[in-house]
N, C-alpha and C positions, 0 to 999 in steps of 0.2 A: 171411430166416433165414440165419445164417452156418453154413457147413459146417465151418469150422475148429474150433470148440469141440466139435462133435459128433464130428469125426474123431479129435480127441485123446481124447475119452471112449471111443470105440470101441477105441482103441489102449491104453487104461488109463493114459494120461498125464494124470492128473487135475489137477495143478498147472498144466500147460500149457493144459488145457481152460479152467480158471477164468480164467487170464490172458487168453486169447483171448476168452472171454465178456465179461469186464470191458472189454476194449479195444474190441471190435467191436460190442457190444450196449449200451454206455453211452449213456444219454440217450434210448434208444428206448422209446416206450410201445407195445410190441409184445408181445402175449401169448406168442408163440413165444419171444421173447427171455427173458421171465420164466421160462418153463418150462425152457429150456436152462440158464439161469443157476442155477435151483434144483437141477437135476440135478448141475451142477458143484459147487455148494456142498455137496451131500450127499457127493459123491465125495471131497472133501478133508476131510470130517469136520465141517463147519460146519452142524450140524443145526438150529440156530436160524434161520440164513439160508435153509436149505432149506425149513423150515416156512413162513417168511414168503413166500418166492417161490412155493411151491406154493399157499398160501392165496390170494395175489393172482391167480395164474393161474386157479385154480378159480373164483374170483368173476367174473373177466372172461370166462372160457370154461368154462361148466358142462359143455360137451361133453367136456372133458378127462377127466372121470370115466369116460366110456365108453372112451376110449383107454387110460387107466391100468388099467382093469379088463378090457380086451379084450372089451368087450361091444358088441353091436349093437342092443340093445333101446332103445326111445325113453326120453327123460327124462320125469319125471312131469309131469302137467298140460299136455301138449302143448308143453312148453318146447322151443325150437329149439336151445338150448345156447350161444347167443352173446349177449354183452352189449356187444360192440364190433364192430369190423369182422369180417365173417365170413371165416374162413380156409378154405383148401382142405384138407379133412380127409384126403384121400388123399395129397396131397403132404406134409403134416405127418407123417402116419403113416409114410410111406416113409422120410423122412429121420431121424426121431427114434426109431423103434422099436428099432433095433440098440443105440443108446446107452442107451436105457431098460433094456434087458435085460442088457447086458454089465457095468454097474456093480454090483459085489457089494452085495447088500442093498437096492438102490434100489427094485426092484419091490415087495418086501415092505414097505418103509417107506412107499411111496405107498399101498398097499392098506390098511395099518394106519391111516394118516392119514385116508383116506376112510371108514373104518369107525367113526371116533370119533363118539360121539353129538353132541358139540358141532359137528362139521363138518356132520353131517346136518341138525341144527337150523338152523344158519346158512344152509345152502343153501336150505332150505325157506322161511325168512324172507325171504331175498333174492329168491327166485323170486316169492314173493307180492307183495312191494313192486314188483318189476319189472313184473309183470302189471298191477298197479293203477295204475301211473304211466306207464310208457313205452309201453305198448300201447293207450292210451286217447286219446280226443279230449280237448281242453281242458276241456270241460264235465264229463267223466266221471272225470277224474284224481283219484286219491287219493294225496297226497304231493307232494313237490317235488324238484327237481333237487338242491337242497342237502341235503334229507333223504336222498336216495339216496347222495350222497357221504359224508354222516356215517355212515350205516349201513354202507357198504362199509368205511370206515376203522375203525370200531369192531369189525366182525366180522373183518377182517384181523388186527388187533392181538390179538384174543382167540384166533384160531386159530393164530397164530404162537407163542403162549406155550406 
């Protein structure tokens, strides 16, 4: 996770934050990078890119919902909140929290996004697929890796719109 983009956000230097995010986070498939870039896009007024980045981040990291809403309750159905490499939630929170709260309107935009019925439905659908495929033995699996990828792509596009 780069501190440069976050530091610029904290200083309300939004264009510099986005440049730093694009420069240093380019090509990474790192959910923290997606979140930081989404915040930067929102800060400069690119709300379509913000929604795209937030949707991708939320799909890869359902735990993000708890961070964005400042909640400590568990996710539904025993979901651990991770669809990729597990990140250190404490470190993430420590570095990202100030930037999240200092960008005018960002907290409200994230909460509004999370409250949308289509977001809630997509999260439930993806959680169900994940549980049926990724957490099962080969004999018990329902679905395929390609099916997961297709579902993720479709839901990300729908939520970004």
